N, C-alpha and C positions, 0 to 999 in steps of 0.2 A: 473549541475544536469541533464539537458536534455540528455547529452551524456550517462549518467549512465542508464537512462530509455531506451534509444535506444539499448544499449548493452544488457540489460536484455531481452528486447523484441525479439531481434534476437536470443538469446540463447534458448528461449522457442518457439517452433513451434506453440503452441496453445496460441494465443494472448488474448483469452478470459479467460484463467486460472486466477482466482483471486490470489492476493498476500496473503501470510501469513504475520503475524506481523513481523516475523523474516526477511522475504524477504524485506519488506518495510523498516525496520530499516537498513538493510544492504545497500540498494541502496540509501537511503536518508541521511544516517549518523545521523539520529535522533534515540534516544534510544528507546528500546522496551517499557520501562516504560512511556515515553512521549507519544508514540502512544496509549498505553492502557489508559492513562489518558485522551487523546483526545476522545477516544471511550466512556469512562465512563462519560464524561462531558455531553453526550447526543447531542452534536453538533459538531461532527468531520468534518474536511474539506474534507472528502471522504466518499463514501458509504460503509457501513459495512454490511456484510452478516454473520448472525449467524445461525449455525446449531447445535442445542443442546449446548454443551460447546465449540464448535469450532468457532473461529472468523476468517473471511477472509475479505479482502478488495477488492472491485471491481477495477479491473485493470484500466479501462478507467478513472474513477474518481480520482484514486490515481495518474495516469500519468499526468492528467491535474493539479492536486495540485502540483506535483513535478516540473512541468514546471514553475509554478508561484513563487516558493521559491528560 
């Protein structure tokens, strides 16, 4: 899993860019639905950024979470 995070980080020049749910699902092999359920639970294992109806996941917290799974 760590290798997938490193690949995505090197593909994106801006390492502060938050993940979309789709990006996180793609690199983690966890379904979009499971990620959305974690967000809706109120206690996701990563920091969630909400802007109106848009959901983003803070890159550094998601990367730490991915390293642990």
